[in-house]
C-alpha positions as CSV (number, residue, x, y, z in Angstrom):
1,M,102.3,9.8,122.5
2,R,101.7,12.7,120.2
3,E,98.4,12.7,118.4
4,H,98.4,13.1,114.6
5,P,96.1,15.7,113.2
6,S,93.0,14.3,111.6
7,F,91.6,15.5,108.3
8,Y,88.1,14.7,109.5
9,A,88.6,16.8,112.6
10,F,89.9,19.6,110.4
11,K,86.8,19.2,108.1
12,T,84.5,19.3,111.2
13,W,86.3,22.5,112.4
14,L,85.9,24.1,109.0
15,S,82.2,23.3,109.1
16,Q,81.7,24.6,112.7
17,N,83.5,27.8,111.8
18,H,81.6,28.5,108.6
19,Y,84.5,27.7,106.3
20,S,83.1,24.5,104.8
21,H,82.5,26.3,101.5
22,Y,86.2,26.0,100.8
23,L,85.8,22.3,100.3
24,N,83.2,22.8,97.5
25,F,85.3,22.4,94.4
26,R,85.4,20.0,91.4
27,S,88.0,17.4,91.3
28,P,88.4,14.2,89.2
29,M,89.0,12.3,92.4
30,G,86.3,14.1,94.5
31,A,86.7,17.2,96.6
32,D,87.1,15.3,99.9
33,Y,89.8,13.1,98.6
34,G,91.7,16.0,97.0
35,A,91.4,18.1,100.1
36,E,92.7,15.1,102.2
37,M,95.6,14.7,99.9
38,W,96.5,18.4,100.3
39,F,96.1,18.1,104.1
40,D,98.5,15.1,104.2
41,D,101.0,16.9,101.8
42,E,101.0,20.0,104.0
43,L,101.8,17.9,107.1
44,G,104.4,15.8,105.4
45,R,102.2,12.7,105.8
46,N,102.2,11.4,102.2
47,W,103.8,8.2,103.4
48,R,100.3,7.1,104.5
49,R,99.1,6.7,100.9
């Protein structure tokens, strides 16, 4: 079984590698939600929503 990439694992990786500042932006829906939507869109996983 192939594992699906996790947004939260990606977010942890960003933090551990000093890239978490890229998730500091304003969004009407909240930065985490907007970033997760982008992540799913890039991986073609919008069917999850």
